[in-house]
C-alpha positions as semicolon CSV with decimal commas, in nm:
position;residue;x (nm);y (nm);z (nm)
1;M;3,676;7,828;6,541
2;K;3,911;7,744;6,828
3;S;3,899;7,370;6,755
4;A;3,975;7,436;6,387
5;V;4,271;7,648;6,491
6;D;4,388;7,381;6,738
7;Q;4,378;7,113;6,468
8;T;4,570;7,327;6,224
9;T;4,837;7,406;6,482
10;K;4,927;7,036;6,489
11;K;5,017;7,073;6,121
12;K;5,288;7,323;6,206
13;I;5,114;7,642;6,101
14;S;5,283;7,955;6,213
15;D;5,138;8,188;6,475
16;K;5,111;8,454;6,208
17;E;4,885;8,232;5,992
18;V;4,667;8,145;6,291
19;M;4,630;8,514;6,378
20;Q;4,551;8,596;6,016
21;F;4,283;8,324;6,010
22;R;4,126;8,460;6,329
23;M;4,124;8,814;6,188
24;E;3,956;8,692;5,869
25;C;3,690;8,515;6,078
26;K;3,626;8,834;6,274
27;Q;3,595;9,034;5,953
28;L;3,348;8,780;5,815
29;L;3,137;8,795;6,131
30;N;3,142;9,176;6,126
31;K;3,027;9,183;5,764
32;L;2,751;8,930;5,834
33;V;2,621;9,126;6,131
34;K;2,630;9,453;5,934
35;K;2,433;9,292;5,649
36;V;2,171;9,153;5,885
37;M;2,136;9,490;6,058
38;E;2,112;9,664;5,721
39;K;1,821;9,445;5,613
40;S;1,637;9,418;5,944
41;P;1,317;9,615;6,017
42;P;1,449;9,784;6,334
43;K;1,676;9,986;6,107
44;F;1,372;10,150;5,954
45;S;1,207;10,423;6,159
46;L;0,862;10,311;6,048
47;A;0,908;9,966;6,204
48;R;1,075;10,103;6,519
49;N;0,803;10,359;6,583
50;M;0,507;10,125;6,532
51;S;0,550;10,013;6,892
52;F;0,324;10,305;6,989
53;M;0,034;10,062;6,910
54;D;0,153;9,794;7,152
55;P;-0,120;9,769;7,420
56;R;0,142;9,687;7,684
57;E;0,322;10,013;7,606
58;M;0,007;10,230;7,610
59;R;0,007;10,375;7,956
60;T;0,033;10,719;8,103
61;A;0,399;10,668;8,197
62;A;0,490;10,601;7,833
63;K;0,244;10,846;7,681
64;E;0,504;11,109;7,586
65;S;0,735;10,846;7,440
66;N;0,450;10,696;7,237
67;L;0,339;11,039;7,117
68;K;0,696;11,104;7,001
69;K;0,701;10,770;6,814
70;F;0,362;10,838;6,660
71;K;0,473;11,185;6,552
72;A;0,787;11,042;6,387
73;L;0,572;10,783;6,214
74;L;0,327;11,050;6,097
75;T;0,619;11,251;5,959
76;T;0,726;10,949;5,755
77;M;0,369;10,893;5,635
78;N;0,336;11,262;5,551
79;E;0,653;11,253;5,343
80;A;0,510;10,954;5,155
81;N;0,182;11,147;5,099
82;H;-0,025;10,906;5,308
83;V;-0,120;11,167;5,567
84;A;-0,198;11,532;5,491
85;D;-0,011;11,813;5,668
86;N;-0,328;11,941;5,833
87;E;-0,415;11,596;5,976
88;V;-0,094;11,537;6,174
89;D;-0,189;11,753;6,473
90;E;-0,542;11,616;6,479
91;L;-0,413;11,258;6,476
92;L;-0,177;11,332;6,763
93;Q;-0,464;11,486;6,962
94;Q;-0,686;11,184;6,892
95;Y;-0,412;10,947;7,007
96;S;-0,359;11,148;7,326
97;K;-0,736;11,145;7,386
98;Y;-0,742;10,769;7,322
99;I;-0,475;10,711;7,587
100;D;-0,649;10,933;7,843
101;D;-1,010;10,822;7,780
102;T;-0,971;10,455;7,690
103;V;-0,636;10,315;7,798
104;V;-0,607;10,474;8,144
105;P;-0,949;10,353;8,268
106;H;-0,868;9,999;8,148
107;A;-0,497;10,005;8,230
108;S;-0,481;9,652;8,369
109;E;-0,628;9,504;8,048
110;Y;-0,368;9,683;7,839
111;R;-0,079;9,613;8,075
112;N;-0,164;9,240;8,092
113;F;-0,214;9,200;7,716
114;D;-0,060;8,870;7,606
115;V;0,103;8,901;7,262
116;S;0,142;8,525;7,227
117;T;-0,234;8,464;7,240
118;G;-0,390;8,802;7,163
119;K;-0,395;9,004;6,844
120;V;-0,298;9,370;6,864
121;D;-0,569;9,472;6,619
122;V;-0,853;9,335;6,835
123;P;-0,837;9,582;7,126
124;L;-0,760;9,867;6,886
125;F;-1,058;9,780;6,666
126;D;-1,290;9,732;6,963
127;T;-1,203;10,072;7,110
128;M;-1,138;10,287;6,802
129;A;-1,339;10,165;6,503
130;N;-1,685;10,261;6,623
131;N;-1,580;10,577;6,803
132;P;-1,658;10,877;6,578
133;S;-1,418;11,103;6,768
134;L;-1,131;10,866;6,676
135;C;-1,225;10,796;6,314
136;K;-0,910;10,952;6,163
137;L;-0,690;10,777;6,417
138;W;-0,854;10,442;6,336
139;T;-0,802;10,500;5,961
140;C;-0,432;10,571;6,023
141;V;-0,386;10,276;6,262
142;K;-0,568;10,044;6,021
143;A;-0,331;10,147;5,739
144;L;-0,031;10,082;5,965
145;L;-0,160;9,740;6,070
146;L;-0,198;9,643;5,706
147;L;0,157;9,745;5,615
148;S;0,324;9,430;5,740
149;H;0,093;9,197;5,548
150;G;0,187;9,332;5,207
151;Q;0,127;9,080;4,932
152;A;0,153;8,768;5,149
153;S;-0,187;8,627;5,051
154;V;-0,121;8,681;4,682
155;E;0,225;8,525;4,706
156;R;0,082;8,235;4,905
157;G;-0,167;8,182;4,623
158;F;0,115;8,166;4,369
159;S;0,293;7,914;4,587
160;V;-0,019;7,696;4,608
161;N;-0,071;7,721;4,232
162;K;0,290;7,614;4,170
163;Q;0,244;7,313;4,398
164;M;-0,067;7,208;4,208
165;E;0,073;7,243;3,855
166;I;0,092;6,908;3,682
167;D;0,162;6,848;3,315
168;N;-0,154;6,793;3,105
169;L;-0,380;6,927;3,381
170;T;-0,698;7,068;3,229
171;E;-0,807;7,419;3,323
172;D;-1,129;7,297;3,489
173;T;-0,937;7,052;3,707
174;F;-0,687;7,321;3,799
175;V;-0,966;7,565;3,897
176;A;-1,143;7,292;4,098
177;K;-0,823;7,213;4,288
178;C;-0,771;7,583;4,362
179;L;-1,126;7,612;4,498
180;I;-1,079;7,305;4,716
181;C;-0,746;7,434;4,845
182;D;-0,896;7,778;4,925
183;H;-1,188;7,615;5,106
184;V;-0,959;7,390;5,313
185;T;-0,729;7,677;5,411
186;S;-1,023;7,901;5,505
187;E;-1,152;7,633;5,745
188;H;-0,831;7,652;5,952
């Protein structure tokens, strides 16, 4: 911006016009930042509060904070009729029990969890899925983990189909190409 202003000053532009240009640039940047913030997931309480599932954050020091996040998330899910009123307290108790009975004894594993190589769902599945005392918690956590995926696989399929469309392509050839593409992508 400064170099553009410097070049225009050589063309005998008044100080008032330069100041006006700078103010317009600031307004544009403000509007852009507001739009990005408006559309970004951190704005939504559901996305902000899902950090209660981060293995690195599951420790006794952050237990109260995570319980608060989980409670806010359960309130949102309750309002959307995904969690019943009578299940909220039980889910909070199961999460508290999970922290005390599972996370605390294996604190170093959780603290040293590497998000670049590990998947968050793996330690949660390993410790919750087959534990009958945490069955409702696992059902809730599983639903939350699936939220971010949405319709990605379906949309990816449409994208692949669009790439493969060729004029005068017979249905059998099209189906065969889809099967081959699905097989190749499942191998990786």
